[in-house]
C-alpha positions in Angstrom: 128.2 94.0 78.2 130.1 93.9 81.4 131.6 90.3 81.9 129.4 87.9 83.7 126.6 89.8 83.9 123.3 87.8 82.1 119.3 88.4 82.3 117.5 86.7 85.1 113.6 85.3 84.6 111.3 87.9 86.3 107.7 87.4 86.8 107.9 84.9 83.4 109.8 87.5 81.3 113.8 88.2 81.2 115.3 91.1 82.5 118.5 92.4 83.5 118.9 91.9 87.4 119.0 95.4 87.6 116.3 97.2 89.8 115.4 100.9 90.6 115.3 101.6 94.5 111.7 102.8 95.5 113.1 106.0 97.7 109.9 106.6 99.5 107.6 109.7 99.3 107.4 111.0 95.5 111.6 110.5 94.7 110.7 107.5 92.6 107.3 107.9 90.5 105.8 106.7 86.9 108.1 108.5 84.6 111.3 107.1 86.2 110.1 103.4 87.0 108.1 102.8 83.5 111.8 104.1 82.0 113.7 101.5 84.0 111.5 99.1 82.9 111.4 100.0 79.4 115.4 99.8 79.5 114.9 96.2 80.4 115.4 96.1 84.3 113.1 96.2 87.0 111.5 99.5 87.9 110.1 100.2 91.2 107.1 102.8 91.9 107.2 104.0 95.3 103.8 103.9 96.8 103.9 105.9 99.7 101.9 108.8 99.7 102.1 108.4 95.9 100.9 111.4 94.0 97.5 110.9 92.1 95.9 113.2 89.4 92.9 115.1 88.4 91.1 114.4 85.2 93.1 117.4 83.6 96.4 115.1 84.3 97.3 117.7 87.5 99.0 116.6 90.2 96.3 117.0 93.6 98.0 118.3 96.3 97.7 116.3 99.7 96.1 119.0 101.8 93.8 117.5 105.0 90.7 119.2 106.1 90.1 116.6 109.0 89.6 118.0 112.3 91.3 114.7 114.2 94.1 113.0 113.7 92.0 109.9 113.0 90.3 111.9 110.5 93.4 112.4 108.6 95.0 109.4 108.7 91.8 108.3 106.8 92.3 110.9 104.2 95.9 110.1 104.1 95.0 106.3 103.5 92.8 107.4 100.8 95.8 109.6 98.8 97.9 106.8 99.2 95.6 104.4 97.7 94.8 106.8 94.4 98.4 107.6 94.3 99.4 104.4 94.0 97.1 103.0 91.7 97.7 106.6 89.1 101.6 105.7 89.9 101.5 101.7 88.3 99.1 102.3 85.8 101.3 105.2 84.4 104.5 103.2 84.7 103.1 100.2 83.2 102.0 101.9 80.3 105.3 103.5 79.7 107.4 100.3 80.1 104.9 98.6 77.8 105.7 94.6 77.5 109.3 95.2 78.4 110.7 95.0 81.8 108.8 94.6 85.2 106.7 96.9 87.5 107.3 96.6 91.3 105.8 98.8 94.0 107.6 99.6 97.1 105.9 99.9 100.4 107.2 100.6 103.8 106.0 98.1 106.3 105.6 100.8 109.4 104.1 103.7 106.9 100.2 104.4 108.5 97.7 102.0 107.1 100.4 99.7 105.1 98.3 96.6 104.5 95.4 99.0 103.5 97.1 101.1 101.2 98.8 97.8 99.8 95.3 96.0 99.4 93.8 98.7 97.8 96.6 99.1 94.9 97.0 95.8 94.2 93.2 95.2 94.0 93.1 97.9 91.3 96.1 96.8 89.3 95.7 93.3 88.6 98.3 91.7 85.8 100.2 95.5 86.2 102.6 94.7 89.4 105.0 92.1 89.0 106.4 92.5 92.7 105.9 94.7 96.2 109.2 95.2 97.8 109.1 95.7 101.6 110.9 97.0 104.4 111.1 99.1 107.4 110.1 97.0 109.8 109.2 93.2 109.8 106.4 92.6 107.3 105.0 88.6 108.2 102.0 89.4 106.5 103.6 90.7 103.1 103.8 86.9 101.3 100.2 86.4 102.7 99.1 89.6 100.7 101.1 89.0 97.6 99.7 85.2 97.5 96.4 86.9 97.5 97.1 89.0 94.5 98.9 86.6 93.0 102.4 88.7 92.6 105.8 88.4 94.1 107.1 89.5 97.7 110.9 90.8 98.0 111.3 91.4 101.7 114.1 94.1 102.4 116.3 92.9 105.4 119.8 93.8 106.4 120.7 90.6 108.1 120.3 86.7 107.7 118.9 86.8 111.2 115.9 89.0 109.9 115.2 87.1 107.1 115.1 83.5 109.0 112.8 85.4 111.5 110.6 86.3 108.7 110.8 82.7 107.0 109.9 81.1 109.9 107.3 82.7 111.3 105.0 83.1 107.6 107.3 83.0 104.3 107.8 79.4 104.4 104.0 78.9 104.2 104.2 80.6 100.5 107.4 80.2 98.7 106.7 80.3 95.4 105.5 83.7 95.5 109.3 84.7 96.9 110.6 86.8 94.4 113.7 87.9 95.5 115.8 88.7 99.0 116.6 92.4 99.1 119.8 92.7 101.5 119.8 96.6 102.3 123.3 97.4 103.5 122.5 99.4 106.8 125.8 101.4 106.3 125.8 102.3 102.5 122.1 102.8 101.5 119.9 105.9 101.6 116.9 106.5 103.5 116.0 104.3 106.6 118.0 101.6 107.6 117.9 98.1 109.5 120.8 98.5 112.3 120.1 96.2 114.9 121.0 96.8 118.4 123.9 94.4 118.3 125.2 96.6 115.4 127.5 99.9 115.2 126.6 102.3 113.0 129.9 103.8 113.6 131.7 100.7 112.3 130.5 99.2 108.8 130.6 95.9 108.3 131.7 94.5 105.0 128.5 93.3 102.9 130.2 90.4 101.2 130.0 87.7 104.4 126.6 89.2 105.4 125.2 88.5 102.2 126.8 85.3 102.4 125.4 84.1 105.8 122.3 85.3 104.1 122.5 82.9 100.8 123.5 80.0 103.7 120.2 80.6 105.8 118.0 80.7 102.4 119.6 77.3 101.2 119.2 75.9 104.4 115.4 76.6 104.1 115.9 75.1 100.5 115.9 78.3 98.8 117.4 77.4 95.5 120.4 79.7 94.5 118.4 81.0 91.1 116.1 83.1 93.4 118.4 86.1 93.5 119.6 88.3 96.3 119.6 91.9 95.3 122.6 94.0 96.9 121.0 97.3 97.9 123.1 100.3 99.2 126.5 101.4 97.8 126.1 100.1 94.5 127.7 102.4 91.7 129.8 100.6 89.4 129.2 96.8 88.6 133.1 96.7 88.2 133.0 97.3 91.8 131.2 93.8 92.3 132.9 91.9 89.7 133.2 89.2 92.2 129.9 89.3 93.2 128.6 88.1 89.4 128.1 84.7 88.6 129.8 83.6 92.1 128.6 80.2 93.1 129.1 81.1 97.2 126.3 83.9 96.3 124.3 82.3 93.8 122.2 84.7 91.8 122.9 88.1 92.6 121.2 91.4 91.1 121.8 95.1 92.0 119.3 97.5 93.1 120.5 101.4 92.3 118.5 104.4 94.8 121.0 107.3 94.3 122.1 107.1 90.8 118.7 106.9 89.2 118.0 110.4 90.9 119.9 112.3 88.5 118.2 111.6 85.4 115.9 113.5 82.9 112.9 111.3 83.9 113.7 111.4 87.9 110.5 113.5 89.2 112.8 115.4 91.8 112.8 119.1 91.7 116.2 120.6 89.9 117.4 122.2 92.9 117.9 118.7 94.2 119.5 117.6 91.0 121.9 120.4 90.9 122.7 119.7 94.7 123.9 116.1 94.0 127.1 116.7 92.1 128.0 118.9 94.6 128.3 116.4 97.3 131.4 115.5 99.3 132.6 111.9 100.5 131.2 111.5 103.9 128.2 114.1 102.9 125.8 111.6 103.8 125.4 111.0 107.9 123.8 107.8 109.4 121.6 109.7 112.1 118.7 108.8 114.1 116.4 111.7 114.0 113.6 109.7 112.1 110.3 109.7 113.8 110.3 106.1 112.9 113.2 105.3 115.6 114.7 103.6 112.6 118.7 105.1 111.6 118.2 106.8 108.4 120.9 108.2 106.1 120.6 111.5 104.3 122.8 114.6 103.0 124.3 116.9 105.4 122.6 120.3 105.1 121.1 123.0 106.9 118.1 121.0 108.0 119.9 118.0 109.3 122.8 120.6 111.2 119.6 122.1 113.4 118.0 118.7 114.0 121.8 118.0 115.7 122.4 121.3 117.1 118.8 120.5 118.8 119.8 117.6 120.5 123.1 119.2 121.1 121.0 121.4 123.4 119.9 119.2 126.0 120.3 118.7 129.7 118.6 115.7 131.4 116.5 116.9 134.8 115.0 115.6 137.8 111.4 116.2 139.1 113.1 116.5 142.8 116.0 117.4 144.0 118.3 114.3 143.8 122.0 113.6 143.6 123.3 116.1 141.7 120.2 117.7 140.6 120.9 120.6 143.1 119.7 123.6 141.1 116.1 124.9 140.0 116.1 125.8 136.1 115.2 129.3 135.8 115.5 129.5 132.2 112.6 128.1 129.2 110.2 126.4 131.8 107.5 127.2 133.6 107.2 125.7 137.1 110.0 124.9 140.2 110.0 121.2 139.6 113.3 121.0 137.2 116.2 119.9 138.8 119.4 119.8 137.0 123.1 120.1 137.6 124.7 123.3 138.5 126.7 123.1 135.1 124.0 122.4 132.8 121.8 125.3 134.7 124.9 127.2 133.4 124.4 126.0 130.2 121.0 126.9 130.0 121.3 130.2 130.9 124.1 130.5 128.1 121.7 129.0 125.5 118.8 131.2 126.8 121.0 134.6 126.3 121.3 133.3 122.5 117.7 133.2 121.9 116.8 129.7 122.7 114.3 130.8 125.1 111.8 127.9 125.0 112.5 124.4 126.5 110.6 121.4 125.4 110.4 117.9 127.6 111.3 114.5 125.7 110.4 111.3 126.5 113.5 110.6 127.9 113.4 113.2 131.1 115.7 115.6 129.2 114.7 119.1 127.9 116.4 121.2 124.7 116.6 124.5 124.2 114.7 125.9 121.0 114.1 129.4 119.6 110.4 130.4 120.1 109.4 130.4 116.7 111.3 126.8 116.3 109.4 125.8 119.0 106.2 127.1 117.5 106.8 125.3 114.2 107.5 121.8 116.3 104.2 122.6 118.1 102.4 123.0 114.9 103.8 120.0 113.0 102.6 117.6 115.9 99.7 119.2 115.9 99.1 118.6 112.4 99.8 114.9 112.2 98.0 112.9 109.8 99.1 109.7 110.7 101.7 108.9 108.3 103.4 106.0 110.4 102.2 103.2 112.4 104.2 104.5 115.0 105.4 108.1 115.1 107.8 109.1 117.6 107.5 113.2 117.1 103.6 113.1 117.5 103.0 110.0 119.7 100.6 108.6 117.0 100.1 105.1 116.6 97.6 103.6 114.0 96.1 101.2 116.1 95.0 100.7 120.1 93.4 104.2 120.4 96.4 105.6 118.3 98.5 106.4 121.3 101.9 105.7 121.5 101.9 106.2 125.2 104.7 108.4 125.3 105.6 111.9 125.1 105.7 113.4 121.6 109.5 114.1 121.0 110.9 117.5 119.7 114.1 116.3 118.7 112.3 114.5 115.7 110.4 116.1 113.0 107.3 115.5 110.5 108.9 113.0 108.2 105.7 113.4 105.9 106.2 117.4 105.4 110.1 117.2 105.0 109.6 114.3 102.8 106.4 115.9 100.3 108.1 119.4 100.7 111.7 118.4 98.9 110.1 116.4 96.7 107.7 119.1 95.3 109.8 122.1 94.8 110.6 123.6 98.5 114.1 124.5 99.4 116.4 121.8 99.6 118.2 123.4 102.7 114.7 123.4 104.8 114.4 119.8 104.2 115.5 116.2 104.5 117.5 115.0 101.4 117.7 111.2 101.4 120.4 109.6 99.5 122.8 106.6 100.1 126.5 106.9 101.2 128.1 106.8 97.5 126.3 109.7 96.4 129.8 111.7 96.3 130.0 110.0 93.0 127.7 112.1 90.8 130.9 114.7 91.4 133.5 112.0 90.4 132.1 109.9 87.9 132.7 111.7 84.5 129.8 110.1 83.3 128.3 113.5 84.7 130.8 116.1 83.7 130.0 119.0 82.1 126.4 119.0 83.3 125.3 116.2 81.5 122.1 114.8 82.9 121.4 111.0 81.1 117.9 109.5 80.1 117.1 106.4 82.4 118.0 104.5 79.2 121.3 105.8 79.0 121.9 104.9 82.5 121.2 102.0 82.2 123.2 101.1 79.1 126.1 102.8 81.1 126.0 100.5 84.1 125.8 97.5 81.9 129.4 98.0 80.7 130.1 98.0 84.5 130.8 101.6 84.4 
């Protein structure tokens, strides 16, 4: 047992302060989370577009038949509720009376509150807590209290927690189970960088977590209530000065990336095989997500194409003004695209290389893509099913007439399609592969040498040694 690490009481039971990260669309399911809880930790079922099953136990593909986005959105919500219920029940059966099962939702996913209500209504007594981030989930505490489960907000700064506490959480402090500090420079998936923070200048998490604890103390929250460190956690020995540290109070640790490579992990074999090949610096913090948040994903051809797409971009004006003295004569129809002579030359070079279609962005720019790529972009935008509360890629909004009022942004992508595809066996080079920035450790950690893939129980036991 690693020095100083002790069990905590959570949901009336003793568990290790080790939490499995939720990991979005189908990258964490009942098999991994149930096994994590059975090993004595807190397993987390992803309730984001979770898989459901038919009477034979076969997975039900999420196919949409509605003719409108609003109709497809209703189908998505139904899939989400059915899938979340199925995953929780299966995870609970695996865990038995050991550990605890949480569910993870994204506040900015389409229909988040309806899905959360639907799952909790049908899983009473099975779910211990709800982790929730990707936005400011003010109503999370109210919903959790209604069903008698803990809420664990995911935040990236003391300021964000203070805002949530002042507006809502102070009304139901008894159901606050923990506060998850997700480091915006280290964690995989979507990251909570504010406009005041520089994505290229990582900050030490210790003072940020210390500030969070100070804020919690100011609000009368006891030190026994855990702060969960999420992002960049690999070896507990690297965090020795955090454990049993009176400055920080009770600390727990969330593992998102490391449980991807286990026997119970539901991700496809191709994804697992690639994990041990990720180099240091092989995960990119980027802003291509249609959520508008920064996110961290493995650098692969899919991500490089998004980078290249944005690099083939020039500003335009609808009238001749300033330096915009040249008429854009490639990629567009009409004469009301005025650009600089330099950008006209760049556009003609892209056109000559086959990037012959220009697509307008919401920022008065155009990007140049190949016609086949443009056709995919247009189809994906047309097929939108409203998986986000606000989607930059399709201009969907799940309220107020279902429109953001902005032009759909072709520099982004359909995140539902990309994540469902990679989770269910489509080529990893053609889809989004989320991972934390410590993923390169798979290739350096001797635990994984000679192709060894542990069970979740073996991984938890390994973590408990400090390695």
